[in-house]
N, C-alpha and C positions, 0 to 999 in steps of 0.2 A: 504494500500500500504506500503510495507516494505521500510524503509529508510536506507541509508548507516549508518553503525555503526563504532565507533572507534575500533581499533584492538590492543590487547595486546598479549604478548608472555609469556607463563609460561613454565619454564624449571625445571623438577623435578629431584632432585638428592637424591636418596632414602635411603642412609645409615646413621646410627647414631652410636655413640660409644655404646649406650645401648638403649633398647626400654623402654620408660616410661610407667608405668602401666595404665595410663589414656588415652594413645594415640591410636586413631583409624585411624590415617593416614596410607598411604601405605609407611611405613618406616621399615627398616630391620637393626638389630644389625650387625655391621661389624665384620666378622670373617675372620681373615687373612688380606692379603694385598688388598687395594682398587683397583678394576679393572678399573682404570680410563681411560686407553687408549681404551679399548673395549667399554666402556660406551660412551665416547665422540664420537667415530665413529658412534655408533648407534644413538645418538642424531642428528647428522647432516644428516644421511640418513633418519631418521624419519621426520625431517623438510623438506627435499627435497620432500618427498612423499606427504606432505600436501600443498606444495606451490601452486599447481594449484587452490586451493580454495581461495587463497589470492593474486593472481597476481595483481600487481600495487598498492596494498594498503600499507599505511605507518603504521609501528608498532610504537606506541607512548609510550609503557611501556614494560619493561622486568622484570620478577620476578623469581629469583632462590629460589625455595622452596624445602622442604624435609620432612623427613630426616633432615640432617644437611649439607647444602651445603658448609659450611666452612671447611668440611673435604677435599674438593678439594682445591688445591693450587691456589694462585692468577694467576700463569702462566696458569693453566688449565682453569680458568674462563676467562682469557684474550683470550685464543685460541677459546673458545666457542663463545665469543662476536665477535671476528674477523670473524669467519665463518658465524655467523648470519648476520653481516653487508654485507658479500659478497652475501648472498642469498635473503635478504629482504631489503626494504627501511626502515631503522631505523631512526627515527626523531633525528635531532641533539640535541633537548631538551628532549630526552627520559628519563623518570624516570627508573633507573635500580637498583633494590633492591636485596640485598643478605640477606637471613636469616642466623643468626650465633648464636652459643651458647657461653656463657661466661666462657669458659674453654680454657686455653692456648694450651692444647693438640690438640684442634680442629680447630685452625685457623692460617693462615699465618698472617703477620702484616696487619692491616687495611690500612696502607699507601700503601702496595702492591696492595690490592684489589682496592683502589681508583685509582691507576695508571692503573689498568686493565680495568677501566671503570665503576666500581660500584660507584653510587652517593647517595645511600640510604641504610641503614642497619637496619634490624629488629632483635633486640637482645632478645633472649628467656630467660628472667630473671625469670619470673613466680612469684617469691616472693623474699623479702630481708631478710626473716627470715630463719635461717639455719635449725631449727626444722621442719618448714613447707616444706622446700625443700626436706629434707630427707623423710618426710611423703609421698610426691608425687613422690619419686624415682628419683629426679634430682641428677646429679653427680657433680654439682658445688655448691659453697657456696656464701654468700653475698660478701666476699672479692674479689672473682673472677669477680663478676658483676662490682664492682667499678673499678677494674683494666681494664676490657674490655671497660668501659665508658671512662676512662682516655686515653686508647689507641685510641679510636675513635676520641676523641677531638684532641689529639696530631697529628693525621693523617689528620686533617682538615675535617673530616667527620662529619659535623655539622647537617646533616639531618638524624636523626635516630629515630627509634621506640623502645619502651620498651614494651615487652609482659608481662602482669600481669594477674594472676588468683585470684579469691576470692572464698569464700565458701570452703576453704581447710580443711582437717581433723584437728579438734581441734582449728580452727581459731576463734578468737573473732572479734567483730566489730572494736575494737581498733587496732587489728592486721592488718585487711584489710586496715584501714585508714592509718596506719603507712607505709604500703607497698606503697601506693599512694604518701605519703609525701616524702618517700625516692626516689621514681622514679622521681618525679617532681624536686627534688634537683639535679638530674643529668642533668637537662635542656634539655630534649628531645624535639623534634618537634612534637612527636606523641606518644600516649600510647594506646595500645590495652588492654582493661580491660574486661575480660569475666569470667563468672561463671564456676567453675569446674562441669562438668556433667559426669555421669557414662555411657559411651557408650558401646553398645554391642561388644562382641568379644575383650574385653580388660581384663587385669588382674584384674583391679578394678571391672569390672562387675562380674567376677567370684568370687571375694573375696572383697566385698564392704567395704570401710572404713566408719567410722561414720562421717557424714558431718553435719555442722550446719543446724538447721531447716529453713524452708521457711521464717518465719518471720525475723529471724536473717539475712538471706541472703538478704532479701529485704532491711533491715536497712543498711547493708553493701553497697548495691548499691546506696541507697539514699545519705548516708553520703559521699561516695567517689565521686559521681556525683557532689555534692555541692562543694567539694574541687577542682575538675577540673574546674568548672565554676569560682570559686573565683580566680583561677590561670590563667585565660584568655584562657582556652581551650574551644573548641566548640565540643559538642557531635553530630557529623554529621551522626553517624550510631549507631546501638544498642550497639556495644561494642568498638567503636572507638572514640578517642578524639584527637584533633589536635590543634596546634596553627594556627592562621589565615593563609590561603594560603599554609598550609603544610599537607593537606589531602593526604592519600595514593591514588594516581591517578590510580594505577593498580587495587586495590580492588574496588575503586569507579566505575570503568568500569564494574566489575562483577555485582555490586549491581544495576547499571542502565541498566542491561541486554544488555551490549555491547558485542562485539565479542572478542574471544581470541583463539589462537592456543596453544595447550598444547603438549609438547614433553617430553619424558621420561617415565619410568615405571609407569603405572597406571594413567598417565596424561589424563585430559579431555579437550575437545575443544568444543566451541560453535561458529558456523559460520553462518552468514546470507548470503544466495545466492539470491541476489535481482533479477537477471535475471530469476531465476527459481521459484521465490516466495516461497522459502523454508528456513527453519531454521534447521540446522543439528547439532547433537551432536556426538562426537567421543570419544572413550575411548581406551587407549593403553594397551597392555598386562601388568598385574600388577607385576608379579614377575621379578626382575631384570635379572635373567638368561634367562627366556623365552624371555624377551624383547631384550637382547643382541643377543640371537640366531637368532632373526628375521632379523639380518643383512644379512643372507644368502638368504632370499627370499623377503626382503623389506616389509614383512607383519607385520607391527607394530600394526595395528589396531585390537583390540579385538571386537569392536562394532562400527557401524555407522548407524544412523537412523535419519529420519526426525521427527520433533516434530509435533504432531497433534495440532489442535486449542485448545483443552482442556489442553494439556501440555504447550502450549505457555502461556495460561492464568495463570496457577498455577505457572510456573517457573518465569514468569515476576513478579507477586505479591510476591512470596516467597522471591525474591531478593530485589525488589524495596521498599517493606514495611520495610526493615531494615533501610532505610534512613529517616531522619526527614523532608526532603524537600517535598513540595507538588508534586503530580503526575498530570502533564498536560495531558488532553485528547489527544492532538496532539502527545505527546511523546509516550503514550501508543500505539496509532495506528501505529506510525512509527517503534516501536520496535517489535510489534507482527503481524502487517499486519491485525489487526482486528478492527472492528468498536466498539467504547465504548459501544454502545447499547447491544453488545454481552454479556456484564457482568452486565447489569442493575439489574437482580434479585439478584445477589450476592452483588452488591453495596447497594441495598435496605436493604438486610439483615444486612449488616455491619452498615448502618446508624441507623436502628431500634434498634440495640444493643448498640448504642452510641460509636462505635469504629471508625467511619468515618464520615466526612462531605462532602457534595457536594457543591462546589463553582461554579462560573460562567464558568471557563475553566479548573477546576482541582478538584482532590480529595485530602482531607487533613485528616491525622490521628488526632484523638482527643488525649488528655492526657490519657484517658482510653485505647484507641487503642494502644498507645505506651507501656502502662504497660502490657496489655494482647495481645502482638504482635502475639504470637503463635495462639491464638484463632482467631485473625483477618486473619492471613495467611490461616488458615484451611478452612475459608469460601470459598476460591477460589479453593479448592481441590474438584472438582466435576467430 
């Protein structure tokens, strides 16, 4: 039996100053003037079209992702949030996150964003080493990261994340550890720390840089993880570290297989329709022009489909196994509408490989399962 799920709202703002060579997100280098007015109109019409799937439900988190959402002014972000509040029940305690890049050309003052309703910022630093930043095509330097952090603090924006990557071209273990030390010195509440991977359809995939070997990258992960723990951070997800009670609630909802509406070019949604015993996924038109042109007929959706039982199983475990917390049988049934016995052969396979343990009321990843998480996830792809 499907259980009611928390609901988040993702708002995709797809433009960047330039496209990073490792990025496989639906982002587009801005050429000319930002078409903000047309895009904002499309966003609200898009949200209105999706509202029947979420009548009466409270939105507990909002996430402005991209692209570089901070290319939009604080006034434009304020207008979006005002219209969101007029259309949905937004919790008074909602976590509202804005992704931003540490370049003054790309953002309004953080004080202005805070007054617009933003109460959490995710800063795309990636590294504090200028050579490493150039190697991955970033257009900012370490000095701009420090200025952005100072701006955040002076604006009273004390809940912020720093994005870091490791395994960068030419990076050493000491270099990766130094990045974490400099990030922690900024006193963030959260750090996203993830390995650079060469994704298909990126410039790096077409012309791969030389990356550190697997053993070196594993040493980077181990030493950086130890540093986070020593500094009082908890690793609640594969690539996410937070101070106590400062987890990213929006992303946590993804990983727990909660529901979310996604508006904007290429945005995805996952909605549980309890009355119909269905879980549906939606995707919006990817290209910003096609998306904005959809204002004429209100057909923003490129795809909408119900998840089969097999897809529910794989998507649930693909997300849920990113978290370090145990998986209760009751939670699995409520999120998927399936009996735990449905996955008994897969669970047995994971147990036999030493990747998972079965407790009285839950499944628990072993240390081996956390290390070989991709192998564990793959067991549920049937």
